[in-house]
C-alpha positions as CSV (number, residue, x, y, z in Angstrom):
1,M,-3.8,62.1,25.5
2,M,-6.8,61.2,27.1
3,P,-6.6,57.9,28.9
4,T,-9.1,55.2,27.4
5,F,-11.8,53.6,29.4
6,K,-10.0,50.5,29.2
7,S,-6.4,51.6,30.2
8,I,-8.5,53.2,33.5
9,L,-10.2,50.0,33.7
10,R,-7.0,48.3,33.6
11,Q,-5.6,50.4,36.5
12,R,-8.8,49.8,38.6
13,K,-8.6,46.3,38.4
14,F,-4.7,46.5,39.6
15,W,-5.8,48.6,42.0
16,L,-8.4,46.2,43.6
17,F,-6.2,43.5,42.7
18,Q,-3.2,44.9,45.0
19,R,-5.5,45.7,47.7
20,L,-6.6,42.0,47.5
21,C,-3.6,40.5,47.9
22,V,-2.4,42.9,50.3
23,T,-5.1,42.1,52.7
24,I,-5.5,38.5,52.5
25,T,-1.9,37.1,52.3
26,P,-1.1,38.1,56.0
27,W,-4.6,36.3,57.2
28,L,-3.3,33.1,55.5
29,S,0.1,33.1,57.2
30,F,-1.2,34.2,60.7
31,L,-4.0,31.3,60.2
32,I,-1.1,28.9,59.9
33,L,0.9,30.3,62.9
34,A,-2.6,29.9,65.0
35,D,-3.1,26.5,63.8
36,A,0.8,25.5,64.9
37,G,0.5,26.5,68.3
38,F,-1.1,29.6,69.1
39,S,-3.6,29.2,72.1
40,Q,-7.3,30.9,72.0
41,Q,-7.9,32.8,75.2
42,N,-10.5,34.5,76.6
43,Y,-10.4,37.6,79.1
44,G,-12.3,35.6,81.7
45,D,-8.9,33.9,82.1
46,L,-7.1,36.9,83.2
47,D,-6.7,37.4,87.1
48,L,-8.1,40.8,88.4
49,E,-4.9,42.9,88.3
50,D,-4.7,42.5,84.3
51,L,-8.4,43.0,83.9
52,L,-8.0,46.4,85.4
53,K,-5.7,47.4,83.2
54,I,-7.7,46.7,80.2
55,E,-7.9,49.9,78.3
56,I,-11.3,50.5,76.7
57,V,-12.1,52.6,73.2
58,E,-15.9,53.4,72.0
59,L,-15.0,55.4,68.8
60,V,-14.8,52.4,66.4
61,T,-18.1,50.9,67.4
62,K,-20.0,53.3,69.4
63,K,-19.9,50.9,72.5
64,A,-17.2,50.1,75.0
65,E,-14.8,47.6,74.1
66,P,-11.2,46.6,74.9
67,L,-8.8,48.6,72.8
68,M,-6.9,45.2,72.1
69,D,-9.8,44.2,70.3
70,S,-10.4,47.5,67.8
71,S,-10.6,46.6,64.5
72,L,-9.0,49.8,63.2
73,S,-5.8,51.7,63.9
74,V,-7.1,53.4,67.0
75,S,-5.2,55.1,70.0
76,V,-6.5,56.9,73.1
77,L,-5.1,59.5,75.6
78,H,-6.3,59.8,78.8
79,S,-6.7,63.3,80.8
80,S,-4.3,61.7,83.5
81,D,-1.5,61.3,80.1
82,I,-2.3,64.7,79.2
83,Q,-2.0,66.0,82.8
84,R,1.5,64.7,82.9
85,S,2.7,65.9,79.6
86,G,2.3,69.6,80.8
87,A,0.1,70.2,77.4
88,Q,-1.3,73.4,77.4
89,S,-4.1,72.8,74.5
90,I,-5.5,70.2,72.8
91,P,-3.4,70.2,69.7
92,E,-0.5,69.8,71.8
93,A,-1.8,67.0,73.6
94,L,-2.2,65.4,70.2
95,R,1.4,65.1,69.8
96,L,1.6,62.3,72.3
97,I,-0.5,60.1,69.7
98,P,1.3,58.1,67.2
99,G,1.1,59.0,63.7
100,V,-0.4,62.3,64.2
101,L,1.9,65.6,63.1
102,V,1.6,69.0,65.0
103,R,3.6,72.0,63.8
104,E,3.2,75.2,65.7
105,Q,2.7,78.4,63.7
106,S,2.8,81.0,66.4
107,N,2.5,80.6,70.0
108,G,-0.5,78.3,70.9
109,A,-1.5,78.0,66.9
110,Y,-1.1,75.1,65.5
111,D,-1.5,73.0,62.5
112,V,-3.1,69.3,63.0
113,N,-3.0,66.3,60.5
114,I,-3.1,62.6,60.6
115,M,-0.6,60.5,58.8
116,G,0.8,63.7,56.8
117,L,-1.9,63.9,54.4
118,D,-1.9,68.0,55.2
119,D,-2.2,70.2,52.0
120,I,-3.8,67.5,49.7
121,S,-4.6,70.5,47.3
122,T,-2.7,73.4,46.6
123,N,-5.2,76.1,47.2
124,K,-4.2,79.3,45.8
125,L,-6.6,81.8,47.8
126,L,-6.5,79.5,50.8
127,P,-3.2,77.8,50.4
128,F,-2.6,76.7,53.8
129,P,-4.4,74.3,55.5
130,S,-6.4,73.6,59.0
131,S,-6.6,70.1,59.8
132,S,-9.0,70.2,56.6
133,T,-8.8,66.1,56.2
134,I,-9.8,65.0,60.0
135,L,-13.3,65.1,61.6
136,V,-12.9,66.2,65.0
137,M,-15.8,66.1,67.3
138,I,-16.8,66.8,71.0
139,D,-18.8,63.9,72.3
140,Y,-19.6,63.1,69.1
141,R,-20.8,66.5,68.2
142,V,-19.0,67.2,64.7
143,V,-16.9,71.0,65.3
144,Y,-15.6,71.0,61.6
145,N,-16.0,74.3,59.9
146,Y,-17.8,74.4,56.3
147,F,-16.1,78.1,55.9
148,S,-13.7,76.0,53.8
149,G,-12.9,72.8,55.4
150,G,-11.0,72.3,58.5
151,T,-10.9,72.6,62.3
152,F,-10.4,75.8,64.2
153,W,-8.8,74.6,67.4
154,E,-9.1,77.7,68.8
155,T,-12.9,77.7,68.9
156,L,-13.3,75.0,70.5
157,P,-15.3,75.7,73.9
158,V,-13.6,72.6,76.2
159,G,-10.9,73.1,78.3
160,L,-8.3,70.0,79.2
161,L,-10.1,70.1,82.5
162,D,-13.0,68.9,80.4
163,I,-11.8,66.1,79.0
164,E,-12.1,62.5,80.3
165,R,-9.9,61.2,77.3
166,I,-9.3,61.8,73.6
167,E,-9.8,58.9,71.1
168,L,-8.1,58.9,67.4
169,I,-8.8,56.9,64.5
170,R,-5.9,56.9,61.9
171,G,-7.5,56.2,58.8
172,P,-10.7,57.0,56.3
173,F,-13.9,56.2,58.5
174,S,-16.6,58.0,56.7
175,A,-18.8,55.3,56.9
176,L,-19.6,55.7,60.4
177,Y,-19.2,59.4,61.1
178,G,-19.9,60.8,57.8
179,P,-17.7,63.0,55.3
180,N,-14.3,64.7,56.3
181,A,-13.1,61.6,58.0
182,V,-10.7,61.2,55.5
183,T,-7.7,60.5,57.3
184,G,-8.7,60.3,60.6
185,V,-11.1,60.9,63.0
186,V,-10.6,62.7,66.8
187,N,-13.4,62.4,69.5
188,I,-13.0,64.4,72.5
189,V,-14.9,62.7,75.1
190,T,-15.7,65.1,78.2
191,R,-16.4,64.4,81.6
192,Q,-20.3,63.9,81.3
193,G,-21.9,61.9,83.7
194,S,-18.9,61.8,86.0
195,G,-21.1,60.2,88.8
196,T,-20.6,60.4,92.9
197,T,-16.9,59.7,92.6
198,A,-15.9,63.1,90.8
199,P,-14.4,65.9,93.1
200,P,-17.0,68.8,93.4
201,Y,-14.3,71.2,91.9
202,R,-11.1,71.1,89.4
203,Y,-8.6,74.1,88.4
204,R,-5.6,74.5,87.1
205,A,-3.6,77.4,86.4
206,D,-0.1,77.7,84.0
207,F,1.9,81.2,84.6
208,K,4.5,82.6,82.5
209,S,3.8,86.1,83.1
210,K,0.9,88.3,83.9
211,S,0.1,88.4,80.1
212,D,0.7,84.8,79.0
213,Y,-1.1,82.3,81.3
214,L,-3.6,79.7,81.1
215,A,-6.6,79.1,83.7
216,E,-9.2,76.6,84.1
217,A,-11.9,76.1,86.7
218,R,-14.5,73.1,86.4
219,F,-17.5,72.7,89.1
220,H,-19.3,69.5,89.6
221,H,-22.6,68.5,91.6
222,V,-24.9,65.7,92.0
223,F,-28.8,66.3,92.8
224,A,-30.6,63.9,95.2
225,N,-32.8,62.5,92.7
226,G,-29.3,61.7,90.6
227,L,-29.1,64.4,88.4
228,Q,-25.9,65.8,87.7
229,S,-24.6,69.2,86.5
230,S,-20.8,70.9,85.7
231,L,-19.9,73.9,84.9
232,S,-16.8,74.8,83.6
233,F,-14.7,77.9,82.7
234,N,-11.4,78.0,81.1
235,G,-9.1,81.2,79.5
236,N,-5.3,81.2,77.9
237,H,-3.8,84.1,76.8
238,R,-0.1,83.8,74.7
239,K,2.0,86.7,73.4
240,R,3.8,85.7,70.2
241,F,7.2,84.6,70.4
242,E,8.3,87.6,67.9
243,S,7.1,90.7,66.5
244,G,8.0,90.3,62.7
245,Y,5.8,89.1,59.8
246,W,7.2,87.4,56.7
247,D,7.2,89.8,53.8
248,W,6.2,87.8,50.1
249,V,8.4,90.7,48.4
250,Q,11.1,91.4,50.6
251,N,11.3,87.5,51.8
252,Q,12.0,88.5,55.3
253,K,10.5,89.5,58.5
254,I,9.4,92.9,58.9
255,P,7.2,94.9,61.1
256,Y,3.7,94.5,60.5
257,D,2.8,98.1,59.6
258,R,5.5,97.9,56.8
259,L,4.0,94.7,55.1
260,T,4.1,95.1,51.0
261,T,1.2,94.0,49.2
262,T,2.3,91.9,45.9
263,L,-1.4,93.6,44.7
264,S,0.6,96.6,44.1
265,Q,3.3,95.1,41.9
266,P,5.8,97.6,44.2
267,D,8.7,98.9,43.1
268,I,11.9,96.7,45.1
269,D,14.0,99.8,45.1
270,N,11.4,101.9,46.8
271,L,9.6,99.8,49.2
272,D,9.0,102.4,51.7
273,D,6.6,104.1,49.6
274,E,3.3,103.9,51.6
275,K,1.4,103.2,48.3
276,Y,3.0,99.6,48.2
277,H,1.9,98.9,51.8
278,L,-0.5,96.5,53.0
279,D,-3.9,98.4,53.6
280,N,-6.3,98.5,56.8
281,I,-3.6,97.3,58.7
282,N,-4.6,98.3,62.1
283,S,-8.0,96.4,61.6
284,R,-6.4,93.2,59.8
285,Y,-3.7,93.1,63.2
286,P,-5.4,94.8,65.9
287,D,-3.3,93.0,68.3
288,P,0.2,92.2,66.6
289,E,2.1,91.0,69.8
290,T,-0.6,88.4,70.8
291,S,-0.8,85.1,69.2
292,L,-3.7,83.8,71.1
293,K,-6.8,85.0,73.3
294,K,-9.5,82.4,74.1
295,F,-12.5,82.0,76.6
296,G,-14.6,79.0,77.0
297,A,-17.6,78.4,79.1
298,N,-19.7,74.9,79.5
299,L,-22.7,74.2,81.4
300,N,-24.1,70.5,81.4
301,F,-26.8,68.6,82.6
302,H,-26.8,64.8,82.8
303,Y,-29.4,62.4,84.2
304,P,-28.7,58.8,84.2
305,I,-32.0,56.9,83.6
306,T,-30.7,53.6,84.2
307,S,-27.2,52.1,84.5
308,R,-27.1,52.4,80.6
309,D,-29.6,55.1,79.5
310,F,-29.2,58.8,80.0
311,V,-30.2,62.3,78.7
312,S,-27.8,64.9,78.4
313,L,-27.7,68.6,77.4
314,T,-24.7,70.7,76.8
315,S,-24.7,74.4,76.3
316,S,-21.1,76.3,75.4
317,V,-19.9,79.8,74.2
318,Q,-16.6,80.9,73.3
319,T,-14.6,83.8,71.9
320,S,-11.2,83.5,70.6
321,F,-8.6,85.8,68.9
322,V,-5.9,83.8,67.1
323,Q,-3.0,84.6,64.6
324,R,-2.3,81.9,62.7
325,V,-1.3,80.8,58.9
326,G,-4.7,81.0,57.1
327,V,-6.0,83.3,53.9
328,N,-3.8,84.6,51.5
329,N,-3.8,88.5,52.0
330,F,-0.9,88.8,49.5
331,A,1.3,90.1,51.8
332,T,2.2,87.9,54.6
333,P,0.9,84.2,55.6
334,L,0.2,85.0,59.2
335,T,-3.3,86.5,59.9
336,T,-5.9,87.2,62.4
337,N,-9.1,85.0,62.9
338,L,-11.8,86.0,65.4
339,S,-14.5,84.0,66.5
340,M,-17.5,84.4,68.8
341,T,-19.8,81.1,69.1
342,R,-22.3,79.6,70.9
343,S,-23.5,75.9,71.0
344,S,-25.8,73.5,72.5
345,D,-25.9,69.6,72.1
346,L,-28.4,67.3,73.4
347,R,-27.8,63.3,73.8
348,L,-30.3,60.9,74.5
349,K,-29.8,57.2,74.9
350,L,-33.0,54.6,75.4
351,G,-32.3,51.0,75.3
352,E,-30.9,50.1,71.9
353,S,-31.7,53.5,70.4
354,S,-29.9,57.1,70.6
355,L,-30.8,60.4,69.5
356,Q,-28.3,63.4,69.1
357,A,-29.2,67.0,68.2
358,A,-26.5,69.7,68.2
359,T,-26.2,73.3,66.8
360,I,-23.8,76.0,66.7
361,I,-24.4,79.4,65.7
362,G,-22.4,82.6,65.8
363,E,-19.8,84.9,63.9
364,Q,-16.4,84.8,62.3
365,E,-13.6,86.3,60.8
366,V,-10.5,85.3,59.1
367,G,-7.7,87.1,57.6
368,G,-8.8,90.1,59.7
369,M,-10.6,91.5,56.2
370,P,-14.4,92.6,56.8
371,E,-15.1,91.0,53.4
372,W,-14.2,87.6,55.2
373,K,-16.4,87.9,58.0
374,Y,-19.5,85.4,58.4
375,K,-22.3,84.2,60.2
376,L,-23.0,80.7,60.6
377,N,-25.8,78.7,61.7
378,V,-24.9,74.7,61.5
379,N,-27.7,72.1,62.8
380,D,-26.9,68.4,63.1
381,L,-29.7,65.4,63.7
382,V,-28.3,61.8,64.3
383,V,-30.7,58.9,64.8
384,N,-30.0,55.0,65.1
385,H,-31.0,51.9,66.3
386,Q,-29.2,48.9,67.5
387,F,-30.9,45.3,66.2
388,H,-29.3,41.7,67.4
389,L,-29.7,38.6,65.3
390,G,-27.9,35.9,66.9
391,T,-24.0,36.7,66.8
392,T,-24.8,39.7,64.2
393,S,-25.5,43.2,65.5
394,L,-26.9,45.7,63.0
395,R,-27.2,49.5,63.1
396,P,-29.0,51.8,60.4
397,E,-28.5,55.6,61.3
398,I,-30.2,58.5,59.7
399,S,-28.3,61.8,60.3
400,G,-29.0,65.3,58.4
401,R,-26.9,68.6,58.7
402,Q,-28.0,72.2,57.6
403,A,-25.0,74.6,57.2
404,I,-25.9,78.3,56.5
405,Y,-23.3,80.8,56.2
406,N,-23.8,84.6,55.4
407,G,-21.0,86.5,54.4
408,E,-19.9,89.0,51.7
409,F,-17.2,86.8,50.1
410,I,-20.2,83.8,49.4
411,G,-22.4,86.5,47.8
412,G,-24.7,86.8,50.7
413,K,-26.6,84.1,52.5
414,R,-25.9,80.6,51.4
415,E,-26.7,77.1,52.2
416,L,-25.2,73.4,52.2
417,N,-27.6,70.4,53.2
418,T,-26.6,67.1,53.9
419,L,-29.0,64.0,54.1
420,A,-27.4,60.8,54.8
421,F,-28.4,56.6,55.8
422,S,-25.8,54.7,57.0
423,V,-25.9,50.9,58.4
424,F,-23.3,49.3,60.6
425,S,-23.0,45.7,61.2
426,E,-20.7,43.4,63.3
427,R,-20.5,39.8,63.6
428,N,-18.1,37.4,65.5
429,F,-17.3,34.1,64.3
430,L,-15.2,31.3,65.9
431,Q,-16.3,31.8,69.5
432,D,-15.1,35.7,69.2
433,T,-11.7,34.5,67.5
434,L,-12.8,36.4,64.2
435,R,-15.0,39.6,64.2
436,L,-16.2,41.5,60.7
437,L,-17.0,44.9,60.8
438,L,-19.0,46.4,57.7
439,A,-20.3,50.0,57.4
440,G,-21.7,51.5,54.7
441,R,-23.0,55.2,53.7
442,L,-24.8,57.2,51.3
443,D,-24.6,60.9,51.5
444,S,-26.8,63.2,49.5
445,Y,-25.8,67.0,49.5
446,S,-27.7,70.2,48.2
447,S,-24.6,70.8,46.0
448,P,-23.1,69.1,44.4
449,K,-26.3,66.8,43.3
450,G,-25.8,63.4,43.5
451,L,-25.0,60.4,46.1
452,Y,-21.7,59.9,47.7
453,P,-21.0,56.3,48.8
454,S,-18.6,55.4,51.6
455,Y,-17.7,52.0,52.9
456,Q,-15.7,50.5,55.6
457,L,-14.8,46.7,55.6
458,S,-12.7,45.9,58.9
459,L,-11.6,42.2,60.1
460,R,-10.0,41.6,63.5
461,Y,-8.2,38.5,64.1
462,R,-7.5,37.3,67.7
463,L,-4.7,34.8,67.8
464,N,-5.4,34.9,71.8
465,I,-5.5,38.0,74.0
466,K,-1.9,38.9,73.7
467,N,-1.8,38.9,69.5
468,I,-4.3,40.8,67.7
469,L,-4.2,41.2,63.8
470,Y,-6.5,43.8,62.1
471,T,-7.0,45.1,58.8
472,S,-9.2,47.4,56.7
473,L,-10.5,48.5,53.5
474,A,-12.1,52.1,53.2
475,R,-13.4,54.5,50.9
476,A,-14.4,58.1,52.3
477,N,-15.0,61.4,50.8
478,R,-14.7,65.3,51.6
479,A,-18.0,67.3,52.2
480,P,-18.5,70.3,50.0
481,F,-17.4,73.7,51.7
482,M,-18.7,77.0,51.4
483,V,-15.6,78.6,49.7
484,D,-15.4,76.0,47.1
485,N,-19.2,76.3,46.1
486,F,-20.0,79.7,46.5
487,L,-16.9,81.9,46.5
488,K,-18.0,85.7,45.1
489,Y,-14.7,87.9,45.7
490,T,-13.1,90.4,43.6
491,I,-10.0,92.1,44.2
492,E,-9.3,95.7,42.8
493,A,-5.5,95.7,42.0
494,P,-3.9,98.8,40.7
495,N,-3.3,97.7,37.1
496,S,-6.0,94.8,37.1
497,T,-8.9,93.2,38.3
498,I,-9.0,89.6,39.9
499,K,-12.2,87.7,40.1
500,Y,-12.8,84.4,42.1
501,I,-15.7,82.4,41.7
502,G,-17.0,78.8,43.2
503,N,-18.3,76.0,41.4
504,Q,-21.6,73.9,42.6
505,E,-21.0,71.4,40.5
506,L,-17.3,70.0,41.9
507,N,-16.7,66.1,42.4
508,L,-15.7,65.6,46.1
509,M,-12.7,64.6,46.9
510,T,-12.2,60.9,47.4
511,I,-9.7,58.3,49.5
512,D,-9.6,54.7,49.1
513,S,-7.2,53.0,51.7
514,V,-6.4,49.9,53.2
515,N,-4.6,49.6,56.3
516,I,-3.1,46.2,58.2
517,G,-2.0,46.2,61.8
518,Y,-0.8,43.9,64.6
519,R,-1.1,44.6,68.3
520,Y,1.1,42.7,71.1
521,K,0.6,42.8,74.7
522,M,2.8,41.1,77.6
523,S,1.1,40.6,81.2
524,G,-0.1,44.4,81.1
525,S,3.3,45.7,81.0
526,L,4.7,45.7,77.8
527,S,2.5,46.5,74.3
528,S,3.1,47.6,71.0
529,D,1.2,48.4,67.9
530,V,2.1,48.6,64.2
531,N,0.1,49.2,61.4
532,I,1.1,49.9,57.5
533,Y,-1.4,51.5,55.1
534,N,-1.9,52.7,51.5
535,S,-3.9,55.3,50.3
536,R,-5.1,57.0,46.9
537,I,-6.5,60.2,46.9
538,Y,-8.4,61.7,43.8
539,Q,-11.0,64.0,42.5
540,L,-9.0,67.0,43.9
541,S,-10.2,70.6,43.2
542,D,-8.2,73.8,43.1
543,L,-8.8,77.6,41.8
544,S,-8.0,77.4,37.9
545,Y,-7.7,80.2,35.5
546,V,-11.0,80.6,33.5
547,E,-10.6,83.5,30.9
548,S,-9.0,86.9,30.5
549,D,-11.0,90.2,29.4
550,V,-10.7,93.9,29.3
551,I,-13.1,95.8,30.9
552,D,-12.7,99.8,30.5
553,N,-9.1,99.5,29.4
554,K,-8.1,97.3,32.6
555,P,-7.5,93.7,32.5
556,V,-10.2,91.1,34.0
557,V,-8.9,87.8,35.0
558,T,-11.5,85.2,36.3
559,W,-10.3,82.1,38.3
560,Q,-13.0,79.6,39.0
561,Y,-12.8,76.3,41.5
562,R,-12.6,73.2,39.4
563,N,-11.3,69.6,39.7
564,T,-8.1,68.6,38.2
565,D,-6.7,65.4,37.1
566,D,-4.3,65.3,39.9
567,R,-3.9,62.2,42.0
568,Q,-2.2,61.2,44.7
569,T,-1.0,58.1,46.3
570,Q,0.6,57.6,50.0
571,V,2.3,54.7,51.8
572,G,3.1,54.9,55.2
573,S,3.5,53.1,58.9
574,S,2.9,54.1,62.3
575,F,4.6,52.0,65.3
576,S,4.6,52.7,69.2
577,V,5.8,50.8,72.2
578,L,4.6,51.3,75.5
579,Y,6.5,49.8,78.6
580,E,4.8,50.2,82.2
581,W,6.8,49.2,85.3
582,T,4.5,49.1,88.5
583,N,3.5,52.7,88.9
584,T,7.4,54.2,89.1
585,L,8.5,54.4,85.1
586,K,6.1,54.6,82.0
587,I,7.8,54.9,78.6
588,N,6.1,55.2,75.1
589,P,8.0,55.7,72.1
590,Y,6.3,56.3,68.8
591,L,7.1,56.7,65.1
592,A,5.4,57.4,61.9
593,W,6.9,57.1,58.5
594,Q,5.0,58.1,55.4
595,K,5.8,58.8,51.3
596,T,3.4,60.7,48.9
597,T,3.6,60.8,45.2
598,R,1.7,63.3,43.2
599,F,0.8,62.4,39.7
600,K,-0.3,65.1,37.3
601,N,-2.8,64.8,34.4
602,S,-3.4,61.0,34.9
603,K,0.2,59.8,34.3
604,D,3.0,62.4,34.8
605,L,5.1,62.1,38.2
606,D,5.3,65.4,39.5
607,T,7.0,64.8,42.4
608,N,8.2,61.6,44.7
609,Q,7.3,62.7,48.0
610,K,5.0,65.3,49.3
611,I,7.7,68.3,50.1
612,S,5.5,69.9,52.9
613,T,5.1,67.1,55.0
614,P,8.2,65.5,56.6
615,S,8.8,61.5,55.8
616,L,9.4,60.7,59.4
617,F,7.7,62.3,62.5
618,G,7.0,60.9,66.2
619,G,8.3,61.0,69.8
620,M,8.5,59.4,73.2
621,S,7.0,60.2,76.6
622,A,8.7,58.8,79.6
623,N,6.9,59.6,83.3
624,Y,9.1,58.6,86.4
625,R,7.6,58.9,90.0
626,P,10.6,58.0,92.3
627,L,8.3,59.3,95.3
628,E,4.7,59.2,96.0
629,R,4.4,62.7,95.9
630,L,7.1,63.5,93.1
631,N,6.4,63.1,89.1
632,L,8.7,64.0,86.5
633,S,7.4,63.5,82.9
634,L,9.8,64.3,79.9
635,N,8.2,63.9,76.3
636,S,10.0,64.6,73.1
637,Y,8.7,65.6,69.3
638,F,10.7,65.1,66.3
639,M,10.3,65.9,62.3
640,S,12.5,65.2,59.8
641,K,13.4,67.9,57.2
642,Q,10.9,69.4,54.9
643,S,10.5,72.2,52.4
644,M,7.3,74.2,51.9
645,P,6.1,76.4,49.4
646,N,4.8,80.1,49.7
647,Y,1.2,81.0,48.2
648,N,1.9,80.7,44.7
649,Q,4.9,78.2,44.8
650,T,7.4,80.2,43.5
651,M,9.8,79.8,46.4
652,Y,10.4,77.3,49.5
653,Q,11.7,77.3,52.4
654,D,13.5,74.5,54.1
655,L,13.0,73.2,57.5
656,G,15.7,70.9,58.8
657,N,15.2,68.1,61.6
658,Y,13.4,69.0,64.3
659,L,13.6,68.0,68.0
660,L,12.1,69.4,70.6
661,T,11.8,68.4,74.5
662,N,8.8,69.4,77.1
663,A,9.7,68.5,81.1
664,R,7.1,68.9,84.1
665,L,8.1,68.3,87.5
666,A,5.1,68.1,90.0
667,Y,5.0,67.5,93.6
668,S,2.0,66.9,95.3
669,F,0.5,68.1,99.0
670,E,-2.7,66.9,100.4
671,T,-5.1,69.0,98.2
672,L,-3.3,70.2,95.3
673,E,0.0,70.1,93.2
674,L,2.9,72.5,92.7
675,F,4.6,72.3,89.1
676,F,7.3,73.6,87.0
677,S,7.4,73.0,83.4
678,A,9.9,73.9,80.6
679,R,8.4,73.8,77.0
680,N,9.9,73.6,73.8
681,L,13.5,72.9,74.9
682,G,16.1,72.8,72.1
683,T,14.3,74.6,69.5
684,N,14.7,78.5,68.1
685,R,13.3,78.4,64.8
686,E,10.1,77.8,62.7
687,Q,8.0,74.6,63.0
688,Y,6.0,75.8,60.1
689,A,7.6,77.5,57.2
690,F,7.4,81.7,56.7
691,A,5.5,81.5,60.5
692,D,6.9,82.5,64.0
693,T,10.3,81.3,65.5
694,V,9.3,78.8,67.9
695,K,11.1,79.7,71.3
696,P,11.9,77.9,74.6
697,F,9.7,78.9,77.6
698,F,9.3,78.1,81.5
699,L,6.0,78.1,83.7
700,I,5.0,77.6,87.1
701,G,1.5,76.5,88.1
702,I,-1.0,75.0,90.2
703,S,-3.7,72.2,90.0
704,S,-6.5,70.6,91.9
705,D,-5.6,67.4,90.2
706,K,-3.2,65.3,92.1
707,L,-2.0,62.3,90.1
708,N,-1.9,58.8,91.6
């Protein structure tokens, strides 16, 4: 029975009432505690040593502020933390941040999501995620892929030496950064404008073997007139941990040239017959022994007009080959992706105004199939200005995006345009004891038509500089994608024809979320951060059966993207502690918990937990420096058990509790650092269902950066 308007209204009122109570109650409690004896204290009361330990973040307000004062659940990962950990890629480095779930599919190919909302909607043609609910940026330039949503991490042109820090927000933030910031935002801040203190060159090389290595180099120069330039290169080549591929028909791993296609309706007793094998196997898997090959180059010019104003121009190119879980080729989940792109990013800041214009063009291919090859041209423009009205700051912003894709799978050249207007406001009360952040945004898309609002309401209450309480209420939505809107793909199976078509009238997936957190910092040596959240996800879409017909005595089945009645709710929390003892010891344990409930047809409970996401995940990093030149780093990563379905949800692969450990031992000389690194210790099985076994390996390397 369809729900009535009154029942929907009652549910909505309960939802709002629940969040109102959850948001207000902690404030009342802590205000009472504050009156009972908490003293107000400003940063001016700190001595120089404690001031130097204040960590800065920009992602929340687009201006530098102490991390402790942030109004959202945010983390910062510095380049030194990445180097000490021995991480060989950006996704692997993200394992060091609380609340981020990172699972390796093949050597160097990762699935990344924040707080566990990964495969929100089961997509029957593209059934596997690609970080599809996280908005990823490089210096605020969006690198989200509009093919089917998500981030292809191997296509990012920057290397680890280019990174100054990585800033991450847990939770929706579309109101400031636009659609796709559904479960979080990641901004990779590069070393632009490093100044005269930057070394003229940096390099790093990690070697496992002659065919398994990471190499990077970066050069920096400051001209007499203040103009700064940098040039960087990075390359990574990795072999697979194993040679077999999971076969959907035989439910086991077999050589790639014997993969069986499910479309051929194979005879189980006669699978050696070539007519049942996957066609065009050599073009689909041109290098079956390699998991990752990538190369990137970046050229940046940065001119500081004043101490606050600047103009910066970055040009990048990248090529990549990866085998990761992706397009359903009806034979095996591990598929080949190719990419060749170039991009440019212009940033200008003058006074309280800023402008950013970015573009990316190139060609990509997913699944190793020519029909899934496409050309892309995506252009972005963002303009804003900051106004100050007493204790209130107001920043209106206009942004536009043009995404043009040209591919056989969408029927030729297609275009998605977005025009958005947003306003960000910040006001301090009670001598900066209480801060209110308000953000609202309206997105207008060429498809689907209509306006999509998103908002953010955040409060930060400072009991003193050592105790911070924060909370937020937000709505965000996911952008339209080429596959969802324009798909036009036909499969000719031996006994039937299957048609997949897009839908330009889809409602966009939306999330409502509330978050409450508490931060504590004691004299610079001990700090902690805990937050809890509750989210509701609705307006999901998926391929749905439309009709069947018979043409020339052959069945024709049509599927189309349509909105479903499914919805999901999620509760969860993350917790982290950081302890630093002088410059000798640093320990950082962290843990995240989540539980997702899925409802079908608006009322029927489908599952009481998201089966393909672990309920617990986290880790611990520890850095020990017994001698000035000797450094030992250990980091572990844990995932609780999970059960993940195959492409049509007819079988599941159970993955038990998972714990891996990485170690890096480094010794510094006068001008360089030598290190030995052990990766994936304690593992010898899959982190991701139906993907490659992850195995331990060892590296030796050299770096120009010496950790102080």
